[in-house]
C-alpha positions in Angstrom: -2.4 6.1 15.9 -5.6 4.2 15.1 -7.8 7.3 15.8 -5.6 9.5 13.6 -5.8 6.9 10.8 -9.5 6.8 11.0 -9.9 10.6 11.3 -7.4 11.8 8.7 -7.0 8.7 6.5 -3.3 8.4 7.0 -0.6 8.6 9.7 3.2 8.3 9.8 5.3 6.3 12.1 9.1 6.8 12.1 11.8 4.2 13.1 9.7 1.1 12.6 12.7 -0.6 11.1 16.3 -0.2 12.2 19.1 0.5 9.7 20.2 -3.1 10.1 16.7 -4.4 9.3 16.4 -2.2 6.3 19.8 -3.4 5.2 18.7 -7.1 5.5 15.6 -6.4 3.4 17.7 -4.6 0.7 20.2 -7.4 0.6 17.4 -9.9 -0.1 16.0 -7.7 -2.8 19.5 -7.6 -4.4 20.0 -11.4 -4.0 16.7 -12.0 -5.8 17.8 -9.6 -8.6 14.7 -7.4 -8.3 16.4 -4.2 -7.1 16.3 -2.8 -10.7 12.7 -3.6 -11.2 10.4 -0.6 -10.9 7.2 -2.4 -9.8 7.0 -6.0 -8.5 3.5 -7.4 -7.7 2.7 -10.3 -5.4 6.0 -9.4 -3.7 5.7 -11.0 -0.3 3.9 -14.2 -1.4 6.6 -14.8 -4.0 9.5 -14.0 -1.6 8.6 -15.5 1.8 12.2 -14.9 3.0 11.6 -11.1 2.6 8.1 -11.4 4.2 9.9 -12.8 7.3 12.0 -9.7 7.5 9.1 -7.4 6.9 6.8 -8.9 9.6 8.9 -7.9 12.5 7.5 -7.6 16.1 7.4 -3.9 15.8 5.6 -4.0 12.5 3.1 -6.6 13.7 2.4 -4.5 16.9 1.4 -1.6 14.6 -0.9 -4.0 12.6 -2.5 -5.2 15.8 -2.9 -1.7 17.2 -4.9 -0.8 14.1 -6.8 -4.0 13.8 -6.5 -6.5 16.7 -8.1 -9.4 14.7 -5.9 -8.9 11.6 -3.8 -12.0 10.9 -2.8 -11.6 7.3 -1.7 -9.3 4.5 -3.7 -9.5 1.2 -1.6 -7.6 -1.3 2.0 -6.4 -1.6 4.0 -4.5 -4.2 7.6 -3.4 -4.3 8.1 0.0 -5.9 11.4 1.6 -7.1 11.4 5.1 -8.5 15.0 5.8 -9.7 15.9 8.8 -11.7 16.4 6.6 -14.8 12.8 5.4 -14.7 10.9 8.3 -13.4 7.1 8.7 -13.5 4.3 10.5 -11.8 1.1 8.9 -10.3 -2.1 10.9 -10.7 -4.7 11.3 -8.0 -6.5 8.0 -7.4 -8.0 5.7 -4.8 -6.9 2.0 -4.3 -10.2 0.3 -5.2 -9.3 -3.3 -6.3 -8.2 -6.5 -4.7 -6.7 -9.7 -6.2 -8.6 -12.9 -5.7 -9.0 -16.4 -7.0 -12.5 -17.3 -8.4 -15.2 -15.3 -10.0 -18.7 -15.2 -8.5 -21.8 -13.0 -9.0 -21.6 -11.2 -5.6 -23.6 -8.2 -4.6 -21.4 -5.1 -4.3 -18.5 -6.6 -6.2 -17.9 -5.0 -9.6 -15.5 -4.2 -12.4 -14.3 -7.8 -12.7 -11.1 -8.4 -14.7 -10.3 -12.1 -15.1 -6.6 -12.6 -16.1 -4.5 -15.7 -16.6 -2.8 -15.5 -13.1 -5.4 -13.6 -11.0 -8.8 -12.0 -10.9 -9.1 -8.3 -10.1 -12.3 -6.9 -8.7 -13.6 -3.9 -6.9 -15.2 -5.1 -3.6 -17.9 -3.5 -1.7 -17.2 -0.3 0.3 -17.3 -2.2 3.6 -14.3 -4.3 2.7 -12.4 -1.3 1.3 -13.1 0.6 4.6 -11.8 -2.3 6.6 -8.5 -2.4 4.7 -5.4 -0.4 5.5 -2.0 -0.1 3.8 1.4 0.2 5.3 4.1 1.6 3.0 7.6 0.7 4.2 10.3 3.1 3.2 13.7 1.7 2.4 15.1 5.1 1.6 14.6 8.6 2.9 11.6 10.0 1.1 11.3 13.7 0.7 9.1 16.2 -1.1 11.4 16.2 -4.1 11.9 12.5 -4.6 8.4 11.3 -5.0 6.9 11.4 -1.5 3.3 10.3 -1.3 0.7 13.1 -1.4 -2.7 12.7 0.2 -5.9 14.6 0.5 -6.6 14.6 4.2 -10.0 13.0 5.2 -11.0 12.2 1.6 -11.3 8.5 2.7 -14.6 9.5 4.3 -16.2 10.3 1.0 -16.6 6.8 -0.3 -15.7 6.0 -3.9 -15.0 9.3 -5.6 -15.5 10.2 -9.3 -11.9 11.3 -10.0 -12.6 13.2 -13.2 -15.1 15.4 -11.4 -12.9 15.8 -8.3 -9.9 17.0 -10.3 -11.9 20.0 -11.6 -12.1 21.4 -8.1 -9.5 19.5 -6.1 -11.4 20.2 -2.9 -9.5 19.2 0.3 -6.2 19.7 2.1 -3.2 18.2 0.5 -0.4 16.8 2.7 3.0 15.5 1.7 4.2 12.4 3.5 7.9 12.8 4.0 9.4 9.8 5.8 12.9 8.8 6.8 14.4 5.4 5.9 12.8 2.7 8.1 9.6 4.7 8.7 6.2 3.9 7.4 3.1 5.6 6.0 -0.1 4.0 7.1 -3.1 4.9 5.0 -6.7 3.9 4.1 -7.1 2.8 0.5 -10.0 5.2 -0.1 -7.9 8.2 0.6 -7.0 10.2 -2.5 -3.3 9.9 -3.1 -0.7 10.6 -5.8 3.1 11.2 -6.2 5.2 13.4 -8.4 8.3 12.5 -10.3 11.6 12.4 -8.5 13.4 15.7 -8.8 16.6 15.2 -6.7 18.1 12.2 -8.5 17.7 10.0 -5.4 16.0 6.6 -5.5 12.8 5.9 -3.6 12.2 2.3 -2.7 8.9 1.3 -1.0 7.2 -1.9 0.0 3.4 -1.4 -0.2 1.5 -4.0 2.0 -2.3 -4.1 2.4 -4.1 -5.7 5.4 -7.6 -6.5 6.5 -9.2 -8.6 9.2 -12.2 -9.3 7.0 -12.8 -12.4 4.9 -14.1 -12.8 1.4 -17.6 -14.0 0.5 -18.0 -17.7 -0.3 -16.5 -18.7 -3.7 -13.6 -16.3 -3.5 -10.1 -16.7 -2.1 -7.3 -14.1 -1.5 -4.7 -14.4 -4.3 -1.9 -13.0 -2.1 -2.8 -14.0 1.4 0.3 -14.1 3.7 -0.6 -15.3 7.3 1.5 -14.1 10.3 
């Protein structure tokens, strides 16, 4: 799995969560009245009871297989893409992290200081050390907003998207996943998703991980230890 992730920029693992485990997560989402919200940031740090259900032994075994020294998540988002609030996501890379603090650090750019957090683009080394696990709470098919990736594009560094879309060089793959499965991806891989076309919902928990630490003066805004 690790070699496939490093080579292609993504991989899929089915049956990471049982139907019962997915049901427990969905119940907590409903209990917290967030099932009708289409994008919830700082998801796990604000809902530790859900984090406990997310970080199962099977999930943590995958994390350790990819990065044996990793002991934390650094960002999490809950996505819901129901037919009533449908949207597409254009091709992009995930280039920013959420931190506390603001320092003049070599390789860190595009600072955006907000009331509740600071958003910054870190150096490429940190981005390359990071990986994302997208937990699927519903069956995700080609026609209900499955993630699309450009295979191996994570090896190209930070890409100028406006130039890339003129040629769209690369092999596009569609990441269809069953409920309880996960997509594991590198943040530098080009990815997108289309609108839902089959009137079925697509709920996903997006969690980012790294074993690396931040430079002095910065702290992770959403660090969840496990």
